N, C-alpha and C positions, 0 to 999 in steps of 0.2 A: 785923760787920756779914754776914748772909745772902749766901750766893751768889746771885747770879739766873739763873735757867735760862737757857739759849739758845734761841732761837727754831728749830725745825726748820723747815729751809726747802727747797723743792724750784725749781730755777730754769729758768724755760719762755722762750724767746724766738728770737729770729731774728738773730742777730750777721752785719753792724753793729756800725760803731764804739762807741756809746754803749751799746749791748746787752754789748758787750766789755767798756766800763770798768766798767757796770755789775756785772758778774761781777767782776771786779778788787777792785771795792770789799766786796763781798759776803766773799770770801776774805780781805779784809785786817781784817773786822771776825769776826776769828776767837774772840773772848771772848764774842761777842753773839749770832753767827749759825753754824748749823750746817748745812752746805749736804750735803742726803742724795741729792738726783739731779739730773741736769739733764737736760731737754727739749728737743729741736729743734723749729722751725714754718718752712712757708716762708712768706717774708715781704720783707726786704730784697732775700734772694736765695732760688734755689731750694733745697729742703729738703737736697738732697744739699750744697749749699755751705755753707749756715748749720751743716749736723749738722758737716761736716770742722771748720769755724770753732769750734765750741765744744769738738770736741777737742783742736786745736791750743793754744788759751786754756786748758784744762785741763793741758796740757804746759806751757806757760810757767809757770803757778802750781802745778806739781807736785800735781794733786789727781788721783793716779792712783786715788786706792780710790771715788771717785765716778763710779756709773755713770751713761753717757749714752745716751740713747735717741733714735732718730728719730722724729717725728710725722705729724702731717698735712702730705703735700706742696700742698693747696690748701684753699679755703676749702669750708665745709660745701656753698656753693648755687650759688656762682660759680668763674670763672678766677681763679688768682693774679696779683695785681699785685706788679710787683717794682721796687726804688728804685735800678737802678746809677748813676744821676747823684748820687747822695749817698757812696754806698759802693763802688762800684767793680764790676770783673767779678767779682771775687772774694766780693764781700759785705763785705772787710772788706782792702779794699787797703793798701799803706802799707809796714810793716815786715814783715821776713821773720819769720816765726813755725816755733819747732820743730815737729817732725813729731809725732802723736800717739804719748801712750805708752800708751794702753791701748786695749783693743778697744772696739767699738759693742757695748751692752746687746743681747741677741738678741731684750729684750722691745721692744715698740712704747710711744711714749710716755704712752699712755693706762696701758697694763700696766704699766709702771714708777711713774708716779704713785703708781695705785691701792694697787702691792705698798707703795712709802713709806710712803703715810698707812695703810693696814692696820696697819705694823707697827712704827709710830710709839708710843713710849711717850706723847706727849703731841700735843696739836692741831699741824698743821702750815700754814704760811704757806707760799700759791703767788705768787712774783715771775714778773710774766709780761711782758715787756716787747716783745711783738711781738703779731701778730694773735692774738685768743683762741682759736683754733679747737682746740688742744689742750686748753685749759682746760674749753672747752664740751663738747667730745667725754666728758672726764670727768665733767662732772656728767650728761651723759645718759645713760651707761654703767653707773655708780656712783652714782645717787643716794643709796644710804643712807651714802655717806661723806662726806656734806656737814656732818653735825656733829663728824667731827673735821678739818676744815677750820677754822683759826683766823679767817683770812682771804684775800683775793688783793688783793695790792699791783698796781696796773697801771700802765704808761707809754701811756696813750691817750688820746684826745678832747681835748675841749675845749670850756669851757660860750659861748665865745662866738664860736669863729672856727677856721677851719682852716688846715692847711698841705700839704694834698694838692690840695683843691676849697676853695673860699671856706666851706665850711661845715663838711668834714671832714677831721680828722688823719688821717695814711696809716695807722697800727695800723687802726683802728677802721674806716677804709672800705675796707679789706682783704676785712674781715669780719664787719661789722655783725652780722648774725644769731648769729653768736656772744657776741657781745658783749652782746644783749639777752638770750639766753640766761641769762647770767651775771648780768646784772643784775635779772633775774625769780627767779635761784636762791635766794633767801633767804641765801646768804653774804657775810658781811661784804666791802664792796669797797671799797678804797681806790684814788682816780683821780689819778694824776699827770698832768694834762692840762696841753696848751700855755700853759693860764693861770698854772703854775707852771714849768712845764720852759724856757720862753722867757726867764723870768731866772734860771737856773741857768746861766750861760755862766760860762767860764774863758777868760781874754784869753789871746794868745800869750805875752804877758811873764811870765805868771803860770804857765804849762805849761813855761814853759824854765825857769825856777826848778829844777824839779825832775830834768829832762831826764838830766841825768849821776847821779843820786844811786843808781840801781841799772839791774840789767837790764828789769824790771817798768816801772819809770817811765822809762825810755827810749822804751818800747814803747807805753805811754801816751801819751808827746808827740808822737810819731812818729804815733800815730791821730788825736789831734787836729788834729795838721799836715794830713794826708789830709783828715780829715773838714769842716775849716775852709776848704778849695779852694771849694765851691761854698756855703757858708754866706756867705762873704765876698761871691761874688758876689750874692748876695740883700741883700747891707747889713749883715749881723750883725757885730759887733764882736768875735765870738768863737768857741767853737765850742760849741755848746749841749748841756748834760749830760742831756737828756730823762729816760733809762732811769736813769741813775744815782739819781735823784729817788726811785725806786719803791724802791730797797734805803735807800738814807739815811734817809727818814721812819722807816722801822721803829726804826733807831737813835738818830737824832737829831730826833724830832719836832718838838722845843722851837724849832728852827730853821723851821718853816714855820707860816703861816697855810692853817687848812683850818675848811671848814664841812660841814655835813651837808646833802646834798639829794635830792629823790626825781629821777633822772634817767631819761630814756626815749629810745630807741632810734628814728631815724627810718630805716626802712629801705625806704620807696617814692619818697621825694620825687625830683622832676625835677630839682633843682637842690641837695638837703639830704640827699639819700642820704648815710647814717653819720654824721649830725650827732647827738652826744648832747646833749640837750634837757635842762638845767634847770627846775624849777618850782621858780623862787624866792619864791614870795609863798605856795607851799603850797596854790594855785588847784584842786590836784586831789584834795586831801584823801587823797592818799597819804602814810607814813610815807617817810623818807628811805631810798634802799636804797644810798646812795654817800657816803662823805668826799671831798669834792672838796679838793685843796690848791690854792690859791689865789697863793700867794705863798712866796718864801724868803729869808733873809739872805743875800744870794748870796756877800759875804764871807766869812761865816763857814762858807758852805756848799764855796768854794774852800780855806780851811783846812783843813778836815776831810778833803777828799778828797786835797790836798796831801800831810796827815800818812799817810793811808792809803797813798797809791804810794808814800812812803819807808818803810813801815814792813816792805817785802819786802827792804831792805838786810839786817835781822838775820836773815834764812833765808839769801840767799845767804852771809854770813861764820859760819852753823853747820857 
């Protein structure tokens, strides 16, 4: 049987508990995904905090050879919105994490992204689980690199509702102008929006099952503990795995339902700024620019996530 090539990955985000679990998942899929760079953006918390969080997560996962760069500290055209109610003062409150084991790259996020894409032997997939500011900045600064980007798999948006306003999901509301640039870029976009991510939750009894399997599993369970505090107040039955969907789809698309739509950004609406608006019926005449994930087999999602978290036991035993 012919060996399948690994997808070359750039992880861009604003960790964030679910961003952190997305990174754990990407590291666990080591036979399918090759993480070449990690870039932080201001979002769930300030840039200084999200950058430090990525460095600590990398230490937890022993990703000492993957460069990490700091990116934009605010959106392209507005002030930064943060989410301490979900993620705490550090952006990743809960379990104590190891200190960073590698220095921050001297390159900016855009410079590191561009270098990684230029030097890659194949096309690169960008997983962007925060505001899209770094990715949009890359597309603006290096339009010549678009053809070397396989796709951009994002967590953001929602075709029917929001979670920060009635119409807008948090990541996109923070910087809708950047998402607009992305949707108009011609680069394939995979959108894990609220339509699917609110169905990808892990119940407390499910993360309790892997809590004591290894040190990574214990941290993931404790991240879920903290993340669920606010979600439980909102009536959710478990911890929503928003950002891991953007990674999971790359390796296990078979557990998702997806449909291609033309999606536009609402940039000016008094009530709807930040809304991702789908053309369900092709009324605009525009070709689809976004693969939108609509549903997921939740039980299978949890099974794969649990197996991925448990896989770090082998690394501990080596």
